LOFI-398842 format. One record per residue (C-alpha): residue in three letters; z, y, x. Coordinates in Angstrom, 3 decimals. Example, Ala and Ser with C-alpha at 12.3 -4.5 7.8 and 13.67 -1.06 7.14 Angstrom:
BEGIN
{residuo:ala; z:7.800; y:-4.500; x:12.300}
{residuo:ser; z:7.140; y:-1.060; x:13.670}
END
This chain:
BEGIN
{residuo:met; z:25.732; y:-30.171; x:6.025}
{residuo:lys; z:22.089; y:-30.458; x:4.985}
{residuo:asn; z:23.122; y:-30.803; x:1.348}
{residuo:glu; z:25.250; y:-27.668; x:1.659}
{residuo:leu; z:22.310; y:-25.695; x:3.077}
{residuo:asn; z:20.009; y:-26.933; x:0.323}
{residuo:met; z:22.573; y:-25.968; x:-2.306}
{residuo:lys; z:22.865; y:-22.487; x:-0.771}
{residuo:lys; z:19.077; y:-22.068; x:-0.908}
{residuo:ile; z:19.081; y:-23.148; x:-4.535}
{residuo:ile; z:21.829; y:-20.677; x:-5.391}
{residuo:leu; z:19.973; y:-17.852; x:-3.651}
{residuo:ser; z:16.751; y:-18.813; x:-5.442}
{residuo:val; z:18.536; y:-18.798; x:-8.767}
{residuo:leu; z:19.967; y:-15.383; x:-7.921}
{residuo:phe; z:16.472; y:-14.156; x:-7.043}
{residuo:leu; z:15.220; y:-15.296; x:-10.448}
{residuo:ala; z:18.219; y:-13.683; x:-12.096}
{residuo:val; z:17.462; y:-10.396; x:-10.363}
{residuo:met; z:13.868; y:-10.618; x:-11.555}
{residuo:gly; z:15.099; y:-11.410; x:-15.037}
{residuo:cys; z:17.024; y:-8.171; x:-15.152}
{residuo:phe; z:13.722; y:-6.307; x:-15.043}
{residuo:thr; z:11.636; y:-8.277; x:-17.514}
{residuo:ser; z:11.397; y:-5.517; x:-20.079}
{residuo:cys; z:10.292; y:-1.962; x:-19.443}
{residuo:asp; z:12.141; y:-0.856; x:-22.600}
{residuo:asp; z:15.435; y:-2.126; x:-21.200}
{residuo:trp; z:15.063; y:0.393; x:-18.367}
{residuo:thr; z:13.514; y:3.341; x:-20.141}
{residuo:asn; z:15.869; y:3.480; x:-23.137}
{residuo:pro; z:19.300; y:2.184; x:-22.075}
{residuo:glu; z:21.193; y:4.813; x:-24.058}
{residuo:thr; z:19.817; y:3.618; x:-27.396}
{residuo:leu; z:21.269; y:0.144; x:-26.876}
{residuo:gly; z:24.844; y:1.324; x:-26.508}
{residuo:ile; z:25.498; y:-1.468; x:-24.030}
{residuo:asp; z:26.644; y:-1.129; x:-20.417}
{residuo:asn; z:24.975; y:-4.133; x:-18.818}
{residuo:pro; z:26.492; y:-5.035; x:-15.429}
{residuo:thr; z:24.092; y:-5.521; x:-12.533}
{residuo:ile; z:23.888; y:-8.686; x:-10.459}
{residuo:gln; z:25.510; y:-6.775; x:-7.606}
{residuo:glu; z:28.445; y:-5.780; x:-9.819}
{residuo:glu; z:28.917; y:-9.324; x:-11.089}
{residuo:asn; z:28.856; y:-11.020; x:-7.673}
{residuo:asp; z:28.415; y:-8.628; x:-4.771}
{residuo:glu; z:28.994; y:-11.295; x:-2.110}
{residuo:leu; z:26.183; y:-13.486; x:-3.406}
{residuo:tyr; z:23.958; y:-10.437; x:-3.839}
{residuo:gln; z:24.507; y:-9.448; x:-0.203}
{residuo:glu; z:23.521; y:-12.983; x:0.855}
{residuo:tyr; z:20.383; y:-12.621; x:-1.228}
{residuo:leu; z:19.526; y:-9.318; x:0.478}
{residuo:glu; z:20.046; y:-10.953; x:3.870}
{residuo:glu; z:17.543; y:-13.643; x:2.900}
{residuo:ile; z:15.068; y:-10.936; x:1.836}
{residuo:arg; z:15.448; y:-9.167; x:5.195}
{residuo:lys; z:14.953; y:-12.471; x:7.035}
{residuo:tyr; z:11.834; y:-13.156; x:4.979}
{residuo:lys; z:10.367; y:-9.781; x:5.992}
{residuo:lys; z:10.735; y:-10.779; x:9.659}
{residuo:thr; z:8.875; y:-14.077; x:9.282}
{residuo:his; z:5.143; y:-14.546; x:9.765}
{residuo:his; z:3.612; y:-14.387; x:6.287}
{residuo:lys; z:0.874; y:-12.718; x:4.267}
{residuo:leu; z:1.836; y:-9.088; x:3.705}
{residuo:leu; z:1.945; y:-7.174; x:0.449}
{residuo:ile; z:1.496; y:-3.421; x:0.882}
{residuo:gly; z:1.962; y:-1.084; x:-2.065}
{residuo:trp; z:0.726; y:2.513; x:-2.295}
{residuo:phe; z:3.256; y:4.265; x:-4.540}
{residuo:asp; z:2.403; y:7.340; x:-6.615}
{residuo:asn; z:5.582; y:9.395; x:-6.292}
{residuo:gln; z:4.334; y:12.695; x:-7.703}
{residuo:val; z:6.859; y:12.593; x:-10.591}
{residuo:lys; z:10.145; y:14.142; x:-9.461}
{residuo:thr; z:11.974; y:13.803; x:-12.790}
{residuo:pro; z:11.411; y:10.153; x:-13.667}
{residuo:ala; z:11.410; y:9.030; x:-17.282}
{residuo:ser; z:10.945; y:5.347; x:-16.478}
{residuo:arg; z:12.145; y:2.818; x:-13.908}
{residuo:gly; z:8.466; y:2.411; x:-13.039}
{residuo:gln; z:8.646; y:5.813; x:-11.359}
{residuo:his; z:11.509; y:4.709; x:-9.102}
{residuo:leu; z:10.904; y:3.269; x:-5.629}
{residuo:glu; z:13.879; y:0.936; x:-6.018}
{residuo:ser; z:12.063; y:-0.922; x:-8.793}
{residuo:val; z:9.333; y:-2.188; x:-6.446}
{residuo:pro; z:9.687; y:-5.979; x:-6.029}
{residuo:asp; z:12.011; y:-6.883; x:-3.171}
{residuo:lys; z:9.383; y:-8.971; x:-1.373}
{residuo:val; z:6.915; y:-6.086; x:-1.026}
{residuo:asp; z:6.723; y:-5.600; x:2.746}
{residuo:ile; z:5.466; y:-2.033; x:3.051}
{residuo:val; z:5.485; y:0.903; x:0.632}
{residuo:ser; z:3.299; y:3.930; x:1.359}
{residuo:leu; z:4.043; y:7.162; x:-0.498}
{residuo:leu; z:0.975; y:8.995; x:-1.772}
{residuo:his; z:2.858; y:12.321; x:-1.848}
{residuo:ala; z:4.601; y:12.484; x:1.492}
{residuo:asp; z:6.251; y:15.917; x:1.440}
{residuo:glu; z:8.847; y:17.672; x:-0.734}
{residuo:leu; z:10.849; y:14.494; x:-1.279}
{residuo:ser; z:13.816; y:14.762; x:-3.631}
{residuo:glu; z:17.342; y:13.646; x:-2.827}
{residuo:trp; z:17.061; y:10.620; x:-5.085}
{residuo:glu; z:13.788; y:9.615; x:-3.397}
{residuo:leu; z:15.433; y:9.796; x:0.024}
{residuo:ala; z:18.359; y:7.725; x:-1.265}
{residuo:glu; z:16.015; y:5.054; x:-2.640}
{residuo:ile; z:13.988; y:5.011; x:0.577}
{residuo:asn; z:17.239; y:4.293; x:2.400}
{residuo:val; z:17.985; y:1.375; x:0.058}
{residuo:leu; z:14.533; y:-0.118; x:0.609}
{residuo:gln; z:14.786; y:0.212; x:4.381}
{residuo:lys; z:18.412; y:-0.743; x:4.998}
{residuo:asp; z:19.117; y:-3.257; x:2.231}
{residuo:lys; z:15.728; y:-4.896; x:1.739}
{residuo:gly; z:14.005; y:-4.479; x:5.106}
{residuo:thr; z:11.043; y:-2.762; x:3.452}
{residuo:arg; z:9.067; y:-0.423; x:5.690}
{residuo:val; z:8.417; y:2.912; x:3.988}
{residuo:ile; z:5.457; y:4.894; x:5.297}
{residuo:tyr; z:3.217; y:7.658; x:3.954}
{residuo:thr; z:-0.487; y:8.260; x:3.443}
{residuo:ile; z:-2.596; y:10.911; x:5.142}
{residuo:asn; z:-5.556; y:11.226; x:2.789}
{residuo:tyr; z:-8.337; y:12.849; x:4.797}
{residuo:glu; z:-10.889; y:12.004; x:2.085}
{residuo:ala; z:-8.950; y:13.980; x:-0.534}
{residuo:phe; z:-8.724; y:16.912; x:1.913}
{residuo:arg; z:-12.456; y:16.698; x:2.613}
{residuo:ala; z:-13.230; y:16.730; x:-1.124}
{residuo:glu; z:-10.988; y:19.775; x:-1.558}
{residuo:ile; z:-12.829; y:21.687; x:1.182}
{residuo:glu; z:-16.209; y:20.718; x:-0.251}
{residuo:glu; z:-15.155; y:22.008; x:-3.671}
{residuo:lys; z:-14.022; y:25.299; x:-2.153}
{residuo:asn; z:-17.345; y:25.589; x:-0.332}
{residuo:leu; z:-19.219; y:25.199; x:-3.603}
{residuo:asp; z:-17.361; y:28.213; x:-4.989}
{residuo:ile; z:-17.987; y:30.138; x:-1.759}
{residuo:glu; z:-21.679; y:29.241; x:-1.896}
{residuo:ala; z:-21.904; y:30.583; x:-5.445}
{residuo:glu; z:-20.487; y:33.856; x:-4.204}
{residuo:glu; z:-22.732; y:33.777; x:-1.102}
{residuo:gly; z:-19.758; y:33.812; x:1.243}
{residuo:glu; z:-19.179; y:32.142; x:4.608}
{residuo:gln; z:-18.597; y:28.398; x:4.392}
{residuo:ile; z:-15.364; y:26.753; x:5.579}
{residuo:gln; z:-15.999; y:24.567; x:8.615}
{residuo:met; z:-14.047; y:21.318; x:8.592}
{residuo:thr; z:-13.572; y:21.434; x:12.358}
{residuo:asp; z:-11.829; y:24.805; x:11.935}
{residuo:val; z:-9.299; y:23.720; x:9.292}
{residuo:leu; z:-8.796; y:20.062; x:10.194}
{residuo:pro; z:-6.500; y:20.553; x:13.238}
{residuo:ala; z:-3.911; y:22.443; x:11.178}
{residuo:phe; z:-4.134; y:19.850; x:8.381}
{residuo:met; z:-3.537; y:16.977; x:10.797}
{residuo:asp; z:-0.649; y:18.783; x:12.534}
{residuo:glu; z:1.014; y:19.435; x:9.183}
{residuo:gln; z:0.586; y:15.844; x:8.041}
{residuo:leu; z:1.708; y:14.266; x:11.306}
{residuo:ala; z:4.842; y:16.439; x:11.392}
{residuo:leu; z:6.091; y:14.613; x:8.285}
{residuo:leu; z:6.728; y:11.535; x:10.439}
{residuo:glu; z:9.647; y:13.395; x:12.012}
{residuo:lys; z:10.654; y:15.445; x:8.985}
{residuo:tyr; z:11.523; y:12.377; x:6.896}
{residuo:pro; z:12.845; y:8.884; x:7.766}
{residuo:tyr; z:9.421; y:7.251; x:7.599}
{residuo:asp; z:8.658; y:3.987; x:9.380}
{residuo:gly; z:5.084; y:5.039; x:10.050}
{residuo:leu; z:1.929; y:6.201; x:8.327}
{residuo:thr; z:-1.507; y:5.184; x:7.152}
{residuo:ile; z:-4.629; y:7.345; x:7.308}
{residuo:tyr; z:-7.534; y:7.104; x:4.893}
{residuo:tyr; z:-10.804; y:8.123; x:6.529}
{residuo:asn; z:-14.435; y:7.139; x:5.920}
{residuo:gly; z:-17.268; y:7.695; x:8.359}
{residuo:lys; z:-20.997; y:7.014; x:8.216}
{residuo:leu; z:-23.381; y:4.812; x:10.150}
{residuo:thr; z:-24.790; y:6.874; x:13.004}
{residuo:asp; z:-28.369; y:5.738; x:12.351}
{residuo:ala; z:-28.204; y:6.999; x:8.769}
{residuo:ile; z:-27.369; y:10.665; x:9.433}
{residuo:ser; z:-29.000; y:13.676; x:11.046}
{residuo:thr; z:-28.246; y:14.901; x:14.561}
{residuo:ala; z:-26.234; y:17.830; x:13.185}
{residuo:glu; z:-24.189; y:15.487; x:10.967}
{residuo:leu; z:-23.562; y:13.179; x:13.916}
{residuo:val; z:-22.286; y:16.057; x:16.059}
{residuo:glu; z:-19.933; y:17.165; x:13.269}
{residuo:met; z:-18.706; y:13.619; x:12.615}
{residuo:lys; z:-17.947; y:13.091; x:16.314}
{residuo:ala; z:-15.959; y:16.329; x:16.383}
{residuo:ile; z:-14.023; y:15.382; x:13.238}
{residuo:gln; z:-13.179; y:11.924; x:14.557}
{residuo:gln; z:-12.093; y:13.341; x:17.897}
{residuo:ile; z:-9.667; y:15.660; x:16.109}
{residuo:ile; z:-8.277; y:12.980; x:13.789}
{residuo:phe; z:-7.936; y:10.118; x:16.237}
{residuo:gly; z:-7.086; y:12.318; x:19.202}
{residuo:lys; z:-4.076; y:13.761; x:17.398}
{residuo:leu; z:-3.150; y:10.337; x:16.039}
{residuo:ala; z:-3.277; y:8.811; x:19.532}
{residuo:thr; z:-0.743; y:11.350; x:20.792}
{residuo:val; z:1.643; y:10.570; x:17.935}
{residuo:ile; z:1.139; y:6.798; x:18.220}
{residuo:asn; z:1.849; y:6.833; x:21.955}
{residuo:ala; z:5.069; y:8.755; x:21.332}
{residuo:asn; z:6.166; y:6.444; x:18.485}
{residuo:arg; z:5.418; y:2.888; x:19.555}
{residuo:asp; z:8.242; y:1.641; x:17.322}
{residuo:lys; z:6.482; y:2.985; x:14.220}
{residuo:leu; z:3.826; y:1.372; x:12.018}
{residuo:phe; z:0.287; y:2.808; x:11.943}
{residuo:ile; z:-2.413; y:1.618; x:9.542}
{residuo:tyr; z:-6.060; y:2.614; x:9.197}
{residuo:glu; z:-7.670; y:2.375; x:5.760}
{residuo:ser; z:-11.263; y:2.924; x:4.781}
{residuo:asp; z:-13.990; y:2.038; x:2.313}
{residuo:phe; z:-16.249; y:1.744; x:5.330}
{residuo:pro; z:-14.528; y:0.980; x:8.691}
{residuo:ala; z:-17.895; y:0.631; x:10.408}
{residuo:gly; z:-18.223; y:4.408; x:10.206}
{residuo:ile; z:-15.944; y:4.881; x:13.221}
{residuo:ile; z:-18.011; y:5.905; x:16.251}
{residuo:asp; z:-15.529; y:4.892; x:18.959}
{residuo:lys; z:-14.280; y:1.531; x:17.697}
{residuo:asn; z:-11.687; y:1.416; x:20.493}
{residuo:val; z:-9.447; y:3.838; x:18.584}
{residuo:leu; z:-8.833; y:1.133; x:15.971}
{residuo:gly; z:-6.939; y:-0.945; x:18.513}
{residuo:asp; z:-3.958; y:1.398; x:18.040}
{residuo:phe; z:-3.557; y:0.397; x:14.383}
{residuo:glu; z:-1.505; y:-2.615; x:13.342}
{residuo:tyr; z:-3.671; y:-3.291; x:10.283}
{residuo:ile; z:-7.164; y:-2.393; x:9.111}
{residuo:val; z:-7.263; y:-1.962; x:5.328}
{residuo:phe; z:-10.526; y:-2.394; x:3.436}
{residuo:arg; z:-10.281; y:-0.364; x:0.230}
{residuo:ser; z:-11.940; y:-2.817; x:-2.141}
{residuo:his; z:-11.371; y:-1.041; x:-5.470}
{residuo:asn; z:-14.986; y:-1.263; x:-6.589}
{residuo:ile; z:-15.748; y:-4.798; x:-5.435}
{residuo:ala; z:-17.465; y:-6.672; x:-8.273}
{residuo:ser; z:-16.730; y:-10.254; x:-7.247}
{residuo:ile; z:-14.947; y:-12.460; x:-4.742}
{residuo:ala; z:-18.290; y:-13.324; x:-3.132}
{residuo:gln; z:-19.026; y:-9.624; x:-2.659}
{residuo:leu; z:-15.559; y:-9.111; x:-1.172}
{residuo:thr; z:-16.209; y:-11.647; x:1.593}
{residuo:glu; z:-19.666; y:-10.243; x:2.257}
{residuo:thr; z:-18.408; y:-6.641; x:2.392}
{residuo:val; z:-15.647; y:-7.416; x:4.861}
{residuo:lys; z:-17.957; y:-9.371; x:7.155}
{residuo:ile; z:-20.631; y:-6.675; x:7.086}
{residuo:asn; z:-18.041; y:-4.073; x:8.115}
{residuo:leu; z:-16.603; y:-6.102; x:10.965}
{residuo:tyr; z:-18.884; y:-4.524; x:13.541}
{residuo:glu; z:-18.306; y:-5.316; x:17.196}
{residuo:gly; z:-15.149; y:-3.536; x:18.289}
{residuo:ile; z:-13.454; y:-3.524; x:14.892}
{residuo:pro; z:-10.338; y:-5.748; x:15.079}
{residuo:ala; z:-10.892; y:-8.873; x:12.990}
{residuo:asp; z:-7.377; y:-10.238; x:13.474}
{residuo:arg; z:-5.544; y:-7.807; x:11.166}
{residuo:val; z:-7.616; y:-7.445; x:7.990}
{residuo:ile; z:-6.023; y:-6.437; x:4.697}
{residuo:val; z:-7.998; y:-5.958; x:1.484}
{residuo:ala; z:-6.755; y:-3.686; x:-1.271}
{residuo:thr; z:-7.307; y:-3.188; x:-4.974}
{residuo:thr; z:-5.614; y:-1.586; x:-7.983}
{residuo:pro; z:-3.591; y:-2.892; x:-10.940}
{residuo:leu; z:-5.153; y:-3.267; x:-14.352}
{residuo:ser; z:-5.545; y:0.043; x:-16.150}
{residuo:thr; z:-2.742; y:1.132; x:-18.466}
{residuo:glu; z:-5.415; y:2.535; x:-20.789}
{residuo:asp; z:-6.451; y:0.020; x:-23.473}
{residuo:ala; z:-10.041; y:1.263; x:-23.472}
{residuo:asp; z:-10.441; y:0.711; x:-19.715}
{residuo:lys; z:-11.355; y:-2.943; x:-19.242}
{residuo:lys; z:-12.887; y:-2.555; x:-15.764}
{residuo:thr; z:-10.231; y:-1.048; x:-13.481}
{residuo:gly; z:-8.412; y:-3.697; x:-11.474}
{residuo:thr; z:-10.789; y:-6.525; x:-12.376}
{residuo:leu; z:-13.537; y:-8.518; x:-10.683}
{residuo:leu; z:-15.687; y:-11.554; x:-11.328}
{residuo:gly; z:-13.774; y:-14.644; x:-10.262}
{residuo:glu; z:-15.225; y:-17.788; x:-8.721}
{residuo:asn; z:-15.218; y:-19.420; x:-12.151}
{residuo:gly; z:-17.637; y:-16.776; x:-13.422}
{residuo:thr; z:-15.210; y:-14.944; x:-15.716}
{residuo:asn; z:-13.637; y:-11.504; x:-15.414}
{residuo:gln; z:-10.219; y:-11.778; x:-13.733}
{residuo:asn; z:-7.537; y:-9.369; x:-12.596}
{residuo:ala; z:-8.297; y:-8.367; x:-9.012}
{residuo:ile; z:-4.748; y:-8.575; x:-7.650}
{residuo:thr; z:-4.197; y:-12.301; x:-8.135}
{residuo:glu; z:-7.829; y:-13.213; x:-7.419}
{residuo:met; z:-7.682; y:-11.390; x:-4.096}
{residuo:ala; z:-4.307; y:-12.991; x:-3.373}
{residuo:tyr; z:-5.916; y:-16.432; x:-3.672}
{residuo:trp; z:-8.775; y:-15.182; x:-1.449}
{residuo:val; z:-6.261; y:-14.088; x:1.194}
{residuo:thr; z:-4.962; y:-17.672; x:1.435}
{residuo:thr; z:-8.408; y:-19.098; x:2.305}
{residuo:ala; z:-9.588; y:-19.492; x:5.893}
{residuo:asp; z:-12.496; y:-17.500; x:7.303}
{residuo:ser; z:-13.944; y:-16.214; x:10.585}
{residuo:phe; z:-11.507; y:-13.271; x:10.513}
{residuo:thr; z:-7.750; y:-13.086; x:9.945}
{residuo:lys; z:-6.653; y:-12.211; x:6.427}
{residuo:ala; z:-3.295; y:-10.550; x:7.024}
{residuo:gly; z:-2.471; y:-9.722; x:3.436}
{residuo:leu; z:-3.138; y:-7.718; x:0.298}
{residuo:gly; z:-2.754; y:-4.068; x:-0.630}
{residuo:val; z:-2.146; y:-2.646; x:-4.114}
{residuo:tyr; z:-2.953; y:1.026; x:-4.701}
{residuo:arg; z:-0.862; y:2.906; x:-7.254}
{residuo:ile; z:1.322; y:-0.182; x:-7.323}
{residuo:asn; z:3.701; y:1.357; x:-9.845}
{residuo:asp; z:0.986; y:1.091; x:-12.516}
{residuo:asp; z:1.716; y:-2.647; x:-12.382}
{residuo:tyr; z:5.302; y:-2.027; x:-13.464}
{residuo:tyr; z:4.283; y:-1.692; x:-17.096}
{residuo:asn; z:3.937; y:-5.263; x:-18.373}
{residuo:ala; z:5.468; y:-6.507; x:-21.601}
{residuo:asp; z:6.996; y:-9.702; x:-20.225}
{residuo:leu; z:7.785; y:-8.884; x:-16.565}
{residuo:asp; z:7.738; y:-5.697; x:-14.535}
{residuo:tyr; z:5.298; y:-5.768; x:-11.605}
{residuo:lys; z:3.985; y:-9.054; x:-12.967}
{residuo:leu; z:0.703; y:-9.199; x:-11.018}
{residuo:thr; z:2.314; y:-8.015; x:-7.788}
{residuo:arg; z:4.988; y:-10.715; x:-8.042}
{residuo:glu; z:2.351; y:-13.350; x:-8.777}
{residuo:ala; z:0.294; y:-12.235; x:-5.777}
{residuo:ile; z:3.285; y:-12.513; x:-3.448}
{residuo:glu; z:4.044; y:-16.008; x:-4.735}
{residuo:ile; z:0.392; y:-17.063; x:-4.377}
{residuo:met; z:0.210; y:-15.879; x:-0.779}
{residuo:asn; z:3.711; y:-17.031; x:0.206}
{residuo:pro; z:4.896; y:-19.817; x:-2.143}
{residuo:ser; z:8.656; y:-20.245; x:-2.368}
{residuo:pro; z:9.660; y:-23.472; x:-0.563}
{residuo:leu; z:11.733; y:-24.661; x:-3.520}
{residuo:asn; z:8.841; y:-24.368; x:-6.000}
END
């Protein structure tokens, strides 16, 4: 019986590698018509074995392991590449957060359903307060030039939050993540402190109502600076605290930054760090890199994945990859760095 189980695991592992092998070339996906070949999928060749593979993927998602969260840029509604399709995200990615949460197309909804039902992937969306804040500040600059009355964030924020939170019911999302930065209270003026308190009361007050009504959903808080939350108790409602570590220069700085931000009251048992893939622009040699422990410039995704596996005074719950679909475009394997990171954090038992 044991030999039979081992053989089944081997077969499923081989199938997993075969599925990965189907996606090793971006050109195979982007220009299928030019080949004149109708290549059957793994599912078409052996649906029964493929269904067993999907069952193993769903079981894996339910086990205790280091998470991989991907923020997916879904602004393109007429995809020209498989890299713009949600279905192409590696099967072992645990959570996918859409950066453009509204106006989803029919094919997006269909692919969300495949991720959720077939692969056990939780699909959520991002509320980007920082982008909204920047938009209001830009409008105020134009208003200032015309000597008009400034837009007050506390006036427009409630409607923004209501609109964003309503998307949780509008679409079949499994939850949401909110990106918000605050400031240290001893580094701002009294007027700024009053405004920041009011803003946080609006954001986290409305979130608390939605969270309490949707305890089966997933809620994540992400920030460059989590210590900027005045009432740290509100963070207890979030399953994970994501440190946006895009601009971290080295692994040593990553550890230091996280520890500095773990003020009293900030949950230290659910920490996720996040970075970006390498730039798709040849001239950009900095994006998605950091100085590794060996003193050389390394890609940030795999270096942070190794960091996640090391013990510390706080719990490293996993790794996040922003604009994860930028990692699709690799010559030898789609989502190469993401796949490597997953394997680093959660090595396959047969390897």
